[in-house]
Structures are given as structure tokens and as C-alpha cells.
Steps between C-alpha positions, in 0.01 A plus 500: 500500500312653215649391171691212654518203269447247773709259292795489741501371851679705760608269790365733769156497341459121515394509867230760420386296198456193724299707753266627227456140379413388858251779532333411168464142616354612832245723327355263246786426258650659200174474305348812656549826318629671816760224560602517133553873529706463821712224349577679178523863614660444842668164457625524145522885491284541196341837440127517575442581132687183389307284741164651405550452122241252381364439851324814621462860404788714616260717697402197709857368541600766751205409726589133475858579607368704794280207600802267478710732718217530757467121522879464534511762777214333690658157459834601640338707777319184611147616428236432233450770240173691536257461216271785385149480632192561294247759624 
């Protein structure tokens, strides 16, 4: 996926794109940074670097993508994602 332009739509990807949109809606909408990352990187197949440009530092973008993937995994496994606890 890295380096993909994201400008073309592959018919088989449309189902996945819709699922990512449903997930974003279920988790607070496209306005959240994690949902934005999931939509652009997973749904539109942008590189993490392209998505991060002008939004967040590239060093933080990888962590945001990991958070998005964790939320997606928890959502489709039928459980709530665990949040870090403070000591």
C-alpha cells in the first residue's frame, strides 16, 4: 500500500471502504484524528506520511495508525478497546 496514489477505486476495495466508514461513524465520526487516519490510510490507501503531512508529526502518525488498528480489531471482535490506565 505504501506509495499508492489512492486516486483510483478498485471495485473489491469498496466493501472495505464502507466498513471503515461505518466504524468511523460508530466511534465518534470522521472528525477524530484516529478515524481520519483509518479512513485515509486504510480506506483510501494513502501512505502514513501523506496522511500525516500538515496534521501531525510523522513520529506520532505511526502510533495513531496503531491505535486505529486496535480500535478496528476490538470493534470487529465485538469488544470495547482497552484504554491505558494512569498510575
